[in-house]
ChimeraX commands (.cxc) that place a marker at each C-alpha (Angstrom):
marker #1 position 0.00,0.00,0.00 radius 0.5
marker #1 position 2.83,2.39,0.86 radius 0.5
marker #1 position 4.49,1.59,-2.44 radius 0.5
marker #1 position 1.16,2.30,-4.22 radius 0.5
marker #1 position 0.79,5.70,-2.49 radius 0.5
marker #1 position 4.36,6.66,-3.34 radius 0.5
marker #1 position 3.81,5.75,-6.98 radius 0.5
marker #1 position 0.57,7.78,-7.05 radius 0.5
marker #1 position 2.39,10.87,-5.71 radius 0.5
marker #1 position 5.03,10.54,-8.42 radius 0.5
marker #1 position 2.32,10.23,-11.09 radius 0.5
marker #1 position 0.52,13.35,-9.81 radius 0.5
marker #1 position 3.81,15.28,-9.78 radius 0.5
marker #1 position 4.60,14.25,-13.37 radius 0.5
marker #1 position 1.11,15.28,-14.53 radius 0.5
marker #1 position 1.41,18.66,-12.74 radius 0.5
marker #1 position 4.81,19.42,-14.27 radius 0.5
marker #1 position 3.64,18.32,-17.71 radius 0.5
marker #1 position 0.53,20.48,-17.54 radius 0.5
marker #1 position 2.58,23.51,-16.55 radius 0.5
marker #1 position 5.07,22.78,-19.31 radius 0.5
marker #1 position 2.47,22.60,-22.05 radius 0.5
marker #1 position -0.08,25.02,-20.52 radius 0.5
marker #1 position 2.01,27.61,-18.66 radius 0.5
marker #1 position 0.45,30.61,-16.93 radius 0.5
marker #1 position 0.77,33.41,-19.47 radius 0.5
marker #1 position 2.02,36.87,-18.56 radius 0.5
marker #1 position 4.48,39.49,-19.72 radius 0.5
marker #1 position 8.04,39.62,-18.33 radius 0.5
marker #1 position 7.75,42.91,-16.46 radius 0.5
marker #1 position 9.44,41.33,-13.46 radius 0.5
marker #1 position 12.69,41.39,-15.46 radius 0.5
marker #1 position 12.74,45.16,-14.91 radius 0.5
marker #1 position 11.26,45.01,-11.42 radius 0.5
marker #1 position 12.00,48.14,-9.39 radius 0.5
marker #1 position 13.47,50.09,-12.33 radius 0.5
marker #1 position 11.92,53.54,-12.59 radius 0.5
marker #1 position 10.99,54.50,-16.15 radius 0.5
marker #1 position 10.04,57.93,-17.52 radius 0.5
marker #1 position 8.23,58.42,-20.82 radius 0.5
marker #1 position 10.42,60.54,-23.11 radius 0.5
marker #1 position 8.50,60.46,-26.38 radius 0.5
marker #1 position 4.97,59.82,-27.59 radius 0.5
marker #1 position 4.36,59.82,-31.34 radius 0.5
marker #1 position 2.04,58.53,-34.04 radius 0.5
marker #1 position 3.24,55.81,-36.39 radius 0.5
marker #1 position 3.86,58.60,-38.93 radius 0.5
marker #1 position 6.58,60.00,-36.68 radius 0.5
marker #1 position 4.49,63.13,-36.02 radius 0.5
marker #1 position 3.38,64.21,-32.57 radius 0.5
marker #1 position 0.40,66.21,-33.92 radius 0.5
marker #1 position -2.81,65.00,-35.52 radius 0.5
marker #1 position -5.05,66.88,-37.97 radius 0.5
marker #1 position -7.23,68.23,-35.18 radius 0.5
marker #1 position -4.23,69.88,-33.51 radius 0.5
marker #1 position -3.88,67.37,-30.68 radius 0.5
marker #1 position -0.26,67.22,-29.54 radius 0.5
marker #1 position 1.06,64.02,-28.02 radius 0.5
marker #1 position 3.08,64.70,-24.89 radius 0.5
marker #1 position 5.06,62.18,-22.80 radius 0.5
marker #1 position 3.69,62.13,-19.27 radius 0.5
marker #1 position 3.96,58.66,-17.72 radius 0.5
marker #1 position 6.36,57.62,-14.97 radius 0.5
marker #1 position 6.17,54.08,-13.67 radius 0.5
marker #1 position 7.91,51.05,-12.25 radius 0.5
marker #1 position 6.85,47.42,-12.10 radius 0.5
marker #1 position 6.84,45.48,-8.87 radius 0.5
marker #1 position 5.97,42.15,-10.53 radius 0.5
marker #1 position 4.70,40.71,-13.79 radius 0.5
marker #1 position 1.18,41.79,-12.92 radius 0.5
marker #1 position 1.60,44.90,-10.76 radius 0.5
marker #1 position 2.75,48.42,-11.61 radius 0.5
marker #1 position 3.13,51.74,-9.81 radius 0.5
marker #1 position 2.19,54.77,-11.93 radius 0.5
marker #1 position 3.01,58.36,-10.99 radius 0.5
marker #1 position 0.27,60.97,-10.86 radius 0.5
marker #1 position 1.61,64.41,-11.94 radius 0.5
marker #1 position -1.41,66.02,-10.32 radius 0.5
marker #1 position -1.29,64.22,-6.97 radius 0.5
marker #1 position 2.54,63.99,-6.90 radius 0.5
marker #1 position 2.50,60.36,-5.82 radius 0.5
marker #1 position 2.53,56.83,-7.23 radius 0.5
marker #1 position -0.64,54.73,-7.50 radius 0.5
marker #1 position -0.72,50.96,-7.77 radius 0.5
marker #1 position -2.50,49.19,-10.63 radius 0.5
marker #1 position -2.99,45.59,-11.60 radius 0.5
marker #1 position -1.56,44.58,-14.99 radius 0.5
marker #1 position -4.04,42.43,-16.89 radius 0.5
marker #1 position -2.46,40.28,-19.58 radius 0.5
marker #1 position -4.77,39.55,-22.50 radius 0.5
marker #1 position -3.01,37.94,-25.45 radius 0.5
marker #1 position -0.25,38.55,-28.00 radius 0.5
marker #1 position 1.68,40.97,-25.73 radius 0.5
marker #1 position -1.49,43.02,-25.15 radius 0.5
marker #1 position -2.21,44.21,-21.62 radius 0.5
marker #1 position -4.23,46.73,-19.63 radius 0.5
marker #1 position -3.05,49.01,-16.86 radius 0.5
marker #1 position -4.57,52.17,-15.38 radius 0.5
marker #1 position -7.67,51.66,-17.56 radius 0.5
marker #1 position -5.59,51.89,-20.75 radius 0.5
marker #1 position -4.71,49.21,-23.32 radius 0.5
marker #1 position -1.21,48.69,-24.68 radius 0.5
marker #1 position 0.88,46.25,-26.67 radius 0.5
marker #1 position 4.47,45.60,-25.67 radius 0.5
marker #1 position 6.91,46.33,-28.50 radius 0.5
marker #1 position 10.16,46.22,-26.52 radius 0.5
marker #1 position 11.45,45.56,-23.01 radius 0.5
marker #1 position 15.10,46.05,-22.11 radius 0.5
marker #1 position 16.86,46.92,-18.89 radius 0.5
marker #1 position 16.90,50.62,-19.81 radius 0.5
marker #1 position 13.98,51.12,-22.18 radius 0.5
marker #1 position 10.36,50.21,-22.84 radius 0.5
marker #1 position 8.24,50.75,-25.91 radius 0.5
marker #1 position 4.47,50.35,-25.83 radius 0.5
marker #1 position 1.86,50.77,-28.55 radius 0.5
marker #1 position -1.32,52.38,-27.26 radius 0.5
marker #1 position -4.53,50.66,-28.38 radius 0.5
marker #1 position -8.08,51.94,-28.78 radius 0.5
marker #1 position -10.42,49.21,-27.58 radius 0.5
marker #1 position -14.22,49.16,-27.69 radius 0.5
marker #1 position -16.36,46.24,-26.54 radius 0.5
marker #1 position -13.20,44.11,-26.22 radius 0.5
marker #1 position -12.33,44.71,-29.88 radius 0.5
marker #1 position -9.10,46.49,-30.90 radius 0.5
marker #1 position -9.80,49.28,-33.38 radius 0.5
marker #1 position -6.82,48.73,-35.67 radius 0.5
marker #1 position -7.73,51.57,-38.05 radius 0.5
marker #1 position -8.29,54.08,-35.26 radius 0.5
marker #1 position -5.63,56.77,-34.86 radius 0.5
marker #1 position -5.58,55.99,-31.14 radius 0.5
marker #1 position -4.17,52.54,-31.97 radius 0.5
marker #1 position -1.21,54.06,-33.81 radius 0.5
marker #1 position 0.45,55.84,-30.90 radius 0.5
marker #1 position 3.81,54.68,-29.57 radius 0.5
marker #1 position 5.23,55.45,-26.12 radius 0.5
marker #1 position 8.97,55.30,-25.48 radius 0.5
marker #1 position 10.35,55.08,-21.94 radius 0.5
marker #1 position 13.91,55.33,-20.65 radius 0.5
marker #1 position 15.08,54.22,-17.23 radius 0.5
marker #1 position 15.91,57.05,-14.85 radius 0.5
marker #1 position 19.48,55.80,-14.58 radius 0.5
marker #1 position 19.88,56.00,-18.36 radius 0.5
marker #1 position 18.35,59.49,-18.41 radius 0.5
marker #1 position 20.79,60.67,-15.75 radius 0.5
marker #1 position 23.69,59.39,-17.84 radius 0.5
marker #1 position 22.73,61.55,-20.85 radius 0.5
marker #1 position 22.68,65.34,-21.38 radius 0.5
marker #1 position 19.35,66.89,-20.34 radius 0.5
marker #1 position 18.98,68.55,-23.75 radius 0.5
marker #1 position 19.25,65.17,-25.51 radius 0.5
marker #1 position 16.41,63.69,-23.45 radius 0.5
marker #1 position 14.22,66.79,-23.67 radius 0.5
marker #1 position 14.57,66.95,-27.44 radius 0.5
marker #1 position 13.09,63.46,-27.73 radius 0.5
marker #1 position 9.65,64.73,-26.77 radius 0.5
marker #1 position 9.71,68.05,-28.64 radius 0.5
marker #1 position 8.20,68.77,-32.07 radius 0.5
marker #1 position 10.66,68.24,-34.91 radius 0.5
marker #1 position 11.03,69.56,-38.44 radius 0.5
marker #1 position 8.30,67.22,-39.71 radius 0.5
marker #1 position 5.89,68.61,-37.12 radius 0.5
marker #1 position 6.71,72.23,-38.02 radius 0.5
marker #1 position 6.09,71.58,-41.71 radius 0.5
marker #1 position 2.87,69.74,-40.91 radius 0.5
marker #1 position 1.49,72.56,-38.75 radius 0.5
marker #1 position 2.56,75.17,-41.31 radius 0.5
marker #1 position 0.54,73.38,-43.99 radius 0.5
marker #1 position -2.44,72.91,-41.67 radius 0.5
marker #1 position -2.36,76.60,-40.66 radius 0.5
marker #1 position -2.27,77.73,-44.28 radius 0.5
marker #1 position -5.30,75.57,-45.09 radius 0.5
marker #1 position -7.23,76.68,-41.99 radius 0.5
marker #1 position -6.58,80.34,-42.76 radius 0.5
marker #1 position -7.88,79.81,-46.29 radius 0.5
marker #1 position -10.84,77.52,-45.55 radius 0.5
marker #1 position -12.48,78.34,-42.23 radius 0.5
marker #1 position -14.03,74.88,-41.87 radius 0.5
marker #1 position -10.50,73.44,-41.80 radius 0.5
marker #1 position -9.88,75.07,-38.41 radius 0.5
marker #1 position -8.03,73.01,-35.82 radius 0.5
marker #1 position -7.28,73.28,-32.11 radius 0.5
marker #1 position -4.50,75.64,-31.11 radius 0.5
marker #1 position -2.11,74.47,-28.40 radius 0.5
marker #1 position -2.02,78.14,-27.32 radius 0.5
marker #1 position -5.75,78.91,-27.36 radius 0.5
marker #1 position -7.48,82.16,-28.22 radius 0.5
marker #1 position -7.16,84.92,-25.62 radius 0.5
marker #1 position -10.06,87.29,-25.00 radius 0.5
marker #1 position -9.42,90.55,-23.18 radius 0.5
marker #1 position -12.27,92.90,-22.34 radius 0.5
marker #1 position -11.91,96.56,-23.34 radius 0.5
marker #1 position -14.65,97.68,-20.95 radius 0.5
marker #1 position -15.94,96.89,-17.43 radius 0.5
marker #1 position -19.31,96.19,-19.06 radius 0.5
marker #1 position -18.00,92.89,-20.44 radius 0.5
marker #1 position -16.38,90.11,-18.39 radius 0.5
marker #1 position -14.67,87.00,-19.78 radius 0.5
marker #1 position -13.87,83.78,-17.93 radius 0.5
marker #1 position -12.26,80.66,-19.38 radius 0.5
marker #1 position -14.07,77.52,-18.31 radius 0.5
marker #1 position -11.80,75.07,-16.54 radius 0.5
marker #1 position -12.06,71.38,-17.37 radius 0.5
marker #1 position -13.32,69.27,-14.49 radius 0.5
marker #1 position -10.88,66.66,-13.28 radius 0.5
marker #1 position -11.57,62.97,-13.73 radius 0.5
marker #1 position -9.98,59.98,-11.93 radius 0.5
marker #1 position -7.75,59.33,-14.97 radius 0.5
marker #1 position -6.26,62.82,-14.62 radius 0.5
marker #1 position -4.28,61.37,-11.75 radius 0.5
marker #1 position -2.26,59.47,-14.34 radius 0.5
marker #1 position -2.65,61.29,-17.66 radius 0.5
marker #1 position -3.62,64.96,-17.35 radius 0.5
marker #1 position -6.52,66.25,-19.45 radius 0.5
marker #1 position -5.91,68.61,-22.34 radius 0.5
marker #1 position -7.80,71.91,-21.98 radius 0.5
marker #1 position -6.83,73.44,-25.31 radius 0.5
marker #1 position -8.73,70.97,-27.52 radius 0.5
marker #1 position -12.18,72.37,-26.77 radius 0.5
marker #1 position -11.71,75.84,-25.23 radius 0.5
marker #1 position -14.83,77.28,-23.66 radius 0.5
marker #1 position -15.49,80.78,-22.31 radius 0.5
marker #1 position -18.21,82.43,-20.26 radius 0.5
marker #1 position -18.89,86.01,-21.41 radius 0.5
marker #1 position -21.25,88.37,-19.59 radius 0.5
marker #1 position -22.44,91.62,-21.14 radius 0.5
marker #1 position -23.85,94.18,-18.69 radius 0.5
marker #1 position -26.32,96.91,-19.69 radius 0.5
marker #1 position -27.35,94.85,-22.71 radius 0.5
marker #1 position -30.51,95.71,-24.64 radius 0.5
marker #1 position -32.25,92.77,-22.96 radius 0.5
marker #1 position -31.56,89.70,-20.86 radius 0.5
marker #1 position -30.40,86.74,-22.93 radius 0.5
marker #1 position -28.37,83.56,-22.70 radius 0.5
marker #1 position -26.94,81.97,-25.84 radius 0.5
marker #1 position -24.29,79.22,-26.17 radius 0.5
marker #1 position -22.69,79.01,-29.61 radius 0.5
marker #1 position -19.40,78.25,-31.29 radius 0.5
marker #1 position -17.32,80.75,-33.23 radius 0.5
marker #1 position -14.25,80.59,-35.44 radius 0.5
marker #1 position -11.41,82.96,-34.58 radius 0.5
marker #1 position -9.23,83.48,-37.63 radius 0.5
marker #1 position -5.51,84.27,-37.72 radius 0.5
marker #1 position -6.28,88.03,-37.62 radius 0.5
marker #1 position -8.41,87.73,-34.49 radius 0.5
marker #1 position -11.70,88.20,-36.34 radius 0.5
marker #1 position -14.75,86.34,-35.07 radius 0.5
marker #1 position -17.03,84.30,-37.34 radius 0.5
marker #1 position -20.26,82.61,-36.27 radius 0.5
marker #1 position -20.04,78.81,-36.17 radius 0.5
marker #1 position -23.23,77.17,-34.97 radius 0.5
marker #1 position -25.77,77.38,-32.18 radius 0.5
marker #1 position -25.54,74.89,-29.34 radius 0.5
marker #1 position -29.26,75.36,-28.65 radius 0.5
marker #1 position -31.40,72.71,-30.37 radius 0.5
marker #1 position -34.15,74.34,-32.41 radius 0.5
marker #1 position -36.45,73.44,-35.26 radius 0.5
marker #1 position -35.58,74.53,-38.78 radius 0.5
marker #1 position -38.29,77.19,-38.78 radius 0.5
marker #1 position -36.48,79.12,-36.03 radius 0.5
marker #1 position -32.95,78.58,-37.31 radius 0.5
marker #1 position -32.66,81.83,-39.27 radius 0.5
marker #1 position -34.05,83.88,-36.35 radius 0.5
marker #1 position -31.75,82.40,-33.73 radius 0.5
marker #1 position -28.67,82.67,-35.91 radius 0.5
marker #1 position -29.48,86.29,-36.80 radius 0.5
marker #1 position -29.64,87.16,-33.09 radius 0.5
marker #1 position -26.34,85.42,-32.33 radius 0.5
marker #1 position -24.59,87.07,-35.25 radius 0.5
marker #1 position -25.98,90.38,-34.00 radius 0.5
marker #1 position -24.39,89.73,-30.57 radius 0.5
marker #1 position -21.06,89.04,-32.27 radius 0.5
marker #1 position -21.14,92.11,-34.49 radius 0.5
marker #1 position -22.84,94.44,-32.02 radius 0.5
marker #1 position -21.01,93.52,-28.82 radius 0.5
marker #1 position -18.18,91.01,-28.96 radius 0.5
marker #1 position -16.22,92.40,-31.92 radius 0.5
marker #1 position -16.30,95.88,-30.38 radius 0.5
marker #1 position -15.77,95.13,-26.70 radius 0.5
marker #1 position -13.19,92.36,-26.89 radius 0.5
marker #1 position -9.54,92.40,-27.82 radius 0.5
marker #1 position -8.86,89.03,-29.41 radius 0.5
marker #1 position -5.51,87.30,-29.81 radius 0.5
marker #1 position -5.84,84.34,-32.21 radius 0.5
marker #1 position -4.82,80.85,-31.20 radius 0.5
marker #1 position -1.46,79.56,-32.36 radius 0.5
marker #1 position 0.49,76.34,-32.58 radius 0.5
marker #1 position 4.30,76.32,-32.65 radius 0.5
marker #1 position 4.11,80.12,-32.89 radius 0.5
marker #1 position 1.94,80.03,-36.04 radius 0.5
marker #1 position -1.42,81.82,-35.77 radius 0.5
marker #1 position -4.32,79.94,-37.32 radius 0.5
marker #1 position -8.11,79.68,-37.35 radius 0.5
marker #1 position -9.52,77.72,-34.44 radius 0.5
marker #1 position -12.96,77.08,-32.99 radius 0.5
marker #1 position -14.11,78.01,-29.47 radius 0.5
marker #1 position -17.35,77.70,-27.55 radius 0.5
marker #1 position -18.91,80.84,-26.04 radius 0.5
marker #1 position -21.58,81.00,-23.39 radius 0.5
marker #1 position -22.81,84.58,-23.80 radius 0.5
marker #1 position -25.15,86.12,-21.25 radius 0.5
marker #1 position -26.70,89.55,-21.56 radius 0.5
marker #1 position -27.97,91.48,-18.55 radius 0.5
marker #1 position -29.97,94.71,-18.67 radius 0.5
marker #1 position -28.49,95.65,-15.28 radius 0.5
marker link #1:1,2 radius 0.2
marker link #1:2,3 radius 0.2
marker link #1:3,4 radius 0.2
marker link #1:4,5 radius 0.2
marker link #1:5,6 radius 0.2
marker link #1:6,7 radius 0.2
marker link #1:7,8 radius 0.2
marker link #1:8,9 radius 0.2
marker link #1:9,10 radius 0.2
marker link #1:10,11 radius 0.2
marker link #1:11,12 radius 0.2
marker link #1:12,13 radius 0.2
marker link #1:13,14 radius 0.2
marker link #1:14,15 radius 0.2
marker link #1:15,16 radius 0.2
marker link #1:16,17 radius 0.2
marker link #1:17,18 radius 0.2
marker link #1:18,19 radius 0.2
marker link #1:19,20 radius 0.2
marker link #1:20,21 radius 0.2
marker link #1:21,22 radius 0.2
marker link #1:22,23 radius 0.2
marker link #1:23,24 radius 0.2
marker link #1:24,25 radius 0.2
marker link #1:25,26 radius 0.2
marker link #1:26,27 radius 0.2
marker link #1:27,28 radius 0.2
marker link #1:28,29 radius 0.2
marker link #1:29,30 radius 0.2
marker link #1:30,31 radius 0.2
marker link #1:31,32 radius 0.2
marker link #1:32,33 radius 0.2
marker link #1:33,34 radius 0.2
marker link #1:34,35 radius 0.2
marker link #1:35,36 radius 0.2
marker link #1:36,37 radius 0.2
marker link #1:37,38 radius 0.2
marker link #1:38,39 radius 0.2
marker link #1:39,40 radius 0.2
marker link #1:40,41 radius 0.2
marker link #1:41,42 radius 0.2
marker link #1:42,43 radius 0.2
marker link #1:43,44 radius 0.2
marker link #1:44,45 radius 0.2
marker link #1:45,46 radius 0.2
marker link #1:46,47 radius 0.2
marker link #1:47,48 radius 0.2
marker link #1:48,49 radius 0.2
marker link #1:49,50 radius 0.2
marker link #1:50,51 radius 0.2
marker link #1:51,52 radius 0.2
marker link #1:52,53 radius 0.2
marker link #1:53,54 radius 0.2
marker link #1:54,55 radius 0.2
marker link #1:55,56 radius 0.2
marker link #1:56,57 radius 0.2
marker link #1:57,58 radius 0.2
marker link #1:58,59 radius 0.2
marker link #1:59,60 radius 0.2
marker link #1:60,61 radius 0.2
marker link #1:61,62 radius 0.2
marker link #1:62,63 radius 0.2
marker link #1:63,64 radius 0.2
marker link #1:64,65 radius 0.2
marker link #1:65,66 radius 0.2
marker link #1:66,67 radius 0.2
marker link #1:67,68 radius 0.2
marker link #1:68,69 radius 0.2
marker link #1:69,70 radius 0.2
marker link #1:70,71 radius 0.2
marker link #1:71,72 radius 0.2
marker link #1:72,73 radius 0.2
marker link #1:73,74 radius 0.2
marker link #1:74,75 radius 0.2
marker link #1:75,76 radius 0.2
marker link #1:76,77 radius 0.2
marker link #1:77,78 radius 0.2
marker link #1:78,79 radius 0.2
marker link #1:79,80 radius 0.2
marker link #1:80,81 radius 0.2
marker link #1:81,82 radius 0.2
marker link #1:82,83 radius 0.2
marker link #1:83,84 radius 0.2
marker link #1:84,85 radius 0.2
marker link #1:85,86 radius 0.2
marker link #1:86,87 radius 0.2
marker link #1:87,88 radius 0.2
marker link #1:88,89 radius 0.2
marker link #1:89,90 radius 0.2
marker link #1:90,91 radius 0.2
marker link #1:91,92 radius 0.2
marker link #1:92,93 radius 0.2
marker link #1:93,94 radius 0.2
marker link #1:94,95 radius 0.2
marker link #1:95,96 radius 0.2
marker link #1:96,97 radius 0.2
marker link #1:97,98 radius 0.2
marker link #1:98,99 radius 0.2
marker link #1:99,100 radius 0.2
marker link #1:100,101 radius 0.2
marker link #1:101,102 radius 0.2
marker link #1:102,103 radius 0.2
marker link #1:103,104 radius 0.2
marker link #1:104,105 radius 0.2
marker link #1:105,106 radius 0.2
marker link #1:106,107 radius 0.2
marker link #1:107,108 radius 0.2
marker link #1:108,109 radius 0.2
marker link #1:109,110 radius 0.2
marker link #1:110,111 radius 0.2
marker link #1:111,112 radius 0.2
marker link #1:112,113 radius 0.2
marker link #1:113,114 radius 0.2
marker link #1:114,115 radius 0.2
marker link #1:115,116 radius 0.2
marker link #1:116,117 radius 0.2
marker link #1:117,118 radius 0.2
marker link #1:118,119 radius 0.2
marker link #1:119,120 radius 0.2
marker link #1:120,121 radius 0.2
marker link #1:121,122 radius 0.2
marker link #1:122,123 radius 0.2
marker link #1:123,124 radius 0.2
marker link #1:124,125 radius 0.2
marker link #1:125,126 radius 0.2
marker link #1:126,127 radius 0.2
marker link #1:127,128 radius 0.2
marker link #1:128,129 radius 0.2
marker link #1:129,130 radius 0.2
marker link #1:130,131 radius 0.2
marker link #1:131,132 radius 0.2
marker link #1:132,133 radius 0.2
marker link #1:133,134 radius 0.2
marker link #1:134,135 radius 0.2
marker link #1:135,136 radius 0.2
marker link #1:136,137 radius 0.2
marker link #1:137,138 radius 0.2
marker link #1:138,139 radius 0.2
marker link #1:139,140 radius 0.2
marker link #1:140,141 radius 0.2
marker link #1:141,142 radius 0.2
marker link #1:142,143 radius 0.2
marker link #1:143,144 radius 0.2
marker link #1:144,145 radius 0.2
marker link #1:145,146 radius 0.2
marker link #1:146,147 radius 0.2
marker link #1:147,148 radius 0.2
marker link #1:148,149 radius 0.2
marker link #1:149,150 radius 0.2
marker link #1:150,151 radius 0.2
marker link #1:151,152 radius 0.2
marker link #1:152,153 radius 0.2
marker link #1:153,154 radius 0.2
marker link #1:154,155 radius 0.2
marker link #1:155,156 radius 0.2
marker link #1:156,157 radius 0.2
marker link #1:157,158 radius 0.2
marker link #1:158,159 radius 0.2
marker link #1:159,160 radius 0.2
marker link #1:160,161 radius 0.2
marker link #1:161,162 radius 0.2
marker link #1:162,163 radius 0.2
marker link #1:163,164 radius 0.2
marker link #1:164,165 radius 0.2
marker link #1:165,166 radius 0.2
marker link #1:166,167 radius 0.2
marker link #1:167,168 radius 0.2
marker link #1:168,169 radius 0.2
marker link #1:169,170 radius 0.2
marker link #1:170,171 radius 0.2
marker link #1:171,172 radius 0.2
marker link #1:172,173 radius 0.2
marker link #1:173,174 radius 0.2
marker link #1:174,175 radius 0.2
marker link #1:175,176 radius 0.2
marker link #1:176,177 radius 0.2
marker link #1:177,178 radius 0.2
marker link #1:178,179 radius 0.2
marker link #1:179,180 radius 0.2
marker link #1:180,181 radius 0.2
marker link #1:181,182 radius 0.2
marker link #1:182,183 radius 0.2
marker link #1:183,184 radius 0.2
marker link #1:184,185 radius 0.2
marker link #1:185,186 radius 0.2
marker link #1:186,187 radius 0.2
marker link #1:187,188 radius 0.2
marker link #1:188,189 radius 0.2
marker link #1:189,190 radius 0.2
marker link #1:190,191 radius 0.2
marker link #1:191,192 radius 0.2
marker link #1:192,193 radius 0.2
marker link #1:193,194 radius 0.2
marker link #1:194,195 radius 0.2
marker link #1:195,196 radius 0.2
marker link #1:196,197 radius 0.2
marker link #1:197,198 radius 0.2
marker link #1:198,199 radius 0.2
marker link #1:199,200 radius 0.2
marker link #1:200,201 radius 0.2
marker link #1:201,202 radius 0.2
marker link #1:202,203 radius 0.2
marker link #1:203,204 radius 0.2
marker link #1:204,205 radius 0.2
marker link #1:205,206 radius 0.2
marker link #1:206,207 radius 0.2
marker link #1:207,208 radius 0.2
marker link #1:208,209 radius 0.2
marker link #1:209,210 radius 0.2
marker link #1:210,211 radius 0.2
marker link #1:211,212 radius 0.2
marker link #1:212,213 radius 0.2
marker link #1:213,214 radius 0.2
marker link #1:214,215 radius 0.2
marker link #1:215,216 radius 0.2
marker link #1:216,217 radius 0.2
marker link #1:217,218 radius 0.2
marker link #1:218,219 radius 0.2
marker link #1:219,220 radius 0.2
marker link #1:220,221 radius 0.2
marker link #1:221,222 radius 0.2
marker link #1:222,223 radius 0.2
marker link #1:223,224 radius 0.2
marker link #1:224,225 radius 0.2
marker link #1:225,226 radius 0.2
marker link #1:226,227 radius 0.2
marker link #1:227,228 radius 0.2
marker link #1:228,229 radius 0.2
marker link #1:229,230 radius 0.2
marker link #1:230,231 radius 0.2
marker link #1:231,232 radius 0.2
marker link #1:232,233 radius 0.2
marker link #1:233,234 radius 0.2
marker link #1:234,235 radius 0.2
marker link #1:235,236 radius 0.2
marker link #1:236,237 radius 0.2
marker link #1:237,238 radius 0.2
marker link #1:238,239 radius 0.2
marker link #1:239,240 radius 0.2
marker link #1:240,241 radius 0.2
marker link #1:241,242 radius 0.2
marker link #1:242,243 radius 0.2
marker link #1:243,244 radius 0.2
marker link #1:244,245 radius 0.2
marker link #1:245,246 radius 0.2
marker link #1:246,247 radius 0.2
marker link #1:247,248 radius 0.2
marker link #1:248,249 radius 0.2
marker link #1:249,250 radius 0.2
marker link #1:250,251 radius 0.2
marker link #1:251,252 radius 0.2
marker link #1:252,253 radius 0.2
marker link #1:253,254 radius 0.2
marker link #1:254,255 radius 0.2
marker link #1:255,256 radius 0.2
marker link #1:256,257 radius 0.2
marker link #1:257,258 radius 0.2
marker link #1:258,259 radius 0.2
marker link #1:259,260 radius 0.2
marker link #1:260,261 radius 0.2
marker link #1:261,262 radius 0.2
marker link #1:262,263 radius 0.2
marker link #1:263,264 radius 0.2
marker link #1:264,265 radius 0.2
marker link #1:265,266 radius 0.2
marker link #1:266,267 radius 0.2
marker link #1:267,268 radius 0.2
marker link #1:268,269 radius 0.2
marker link #1:269,270 radius 0.2
marker link #1:270,271 radius 0.2
marker link #1:271,272 radius 0.2
marker link #1:272,273 radius 0.2
marker link #1:273,274 radius 0.2
marker link #1:274,275 radius 0.2
marker link #1:275,276 radius 0.2
marker link #1:276,277 radius 0.2
marker link #1:277,278 radius 0.2
marker link #1:278,279 radius 0.2
marker link #1:279,280 radius 0.2
marker link #1:280,281 radius 0.2
marker link #1:281,282 radius 0.2
marker link #1:282,283 radius 0.2
marker link #1:283,284 radius 0.2
marker link #1:284,285 radius 0.2
marker link #1:285,286 radius 0.2
marker link #1:286,287 radius 0.2
marker link #1:287,288 radius 0.2
marker link #1:288,289 radius 0.2
marker link #1:289,290 radius 0.2
marker link #1:290,291 radius 0.2
marker link #1:291,292 radius 0.2
marker link #1:292,293 radius 0.2
marker link #1:293,294 radius 0.2
marker link #1:294,295 radius 0.2
marker link #1:295,296 radius 0.2
marker link #1:296,297 radius 0.2
marker link #1:297,298 radius 0.2
marker link #1:298,299 radius 0.2
marker link #1:299,300 radius 0.2
marker link #1:300,301 radius 0.2
marker link #1:301,302 radius 0.2
marker link #1:302,303 radius 0.2
marker link #1:303,304 radius 0.2
view
């Protein structure tokens, strides 16, 4: 009986080892760089550009270090501390951390390269621009061994980006509907105490702790006009061209087609009768190039 039990234990052990050999627990080898602090130095599209057609500029922002194959600490620029996240391995070097999907392209002792992925309903959107973004990390020890200018230059716009923005600006200044977001948004300055301007601040979300939100993509302003001809409240978008001139975009108020002409006439009257006269407008610019961009205005009129 003892001999039988001993033989059974050996058989179980062989089966266990065989199962693990042919069906190993899958993961990614992040433990090979366990404890190494990495800083993102460049984020770019697969075209090599760091700008897209809408004016969105990719900026490196992540700092992290792995504590095991399935655990990572990610730095929050806003909270100035590291937060722990579980690393979920999916398949084919694809994983999720901090509510974001990535694919590992490279892991070395001093560098990491991830491809960001846009995922909806558990399906990778291969043709989406969000799935063609690459993040490059260097270890902090490697960064310290190189000149600061060398590392900083990695994340800055290059010649390709300058030429791209120059072409986009030329098009936007020719065709107003080709406007794109300015990394340095429009600036409104009131010429009179009767008009006040306030830029709307973007509300923080939990993900801002890891990847800060970008306020310049959809700039929004609250404008109040005192001693107006009547009380009113109209939200609408406008285009600000490279000369600082304001052009009506569209109403944010939903209305039936029969009232469209009336509403738009009133809003254009507010632009021409108040805003163009009482505001000093500096156009938005990207890489120092002024260009047409769109902004949202919440304009209130008060008879007081």
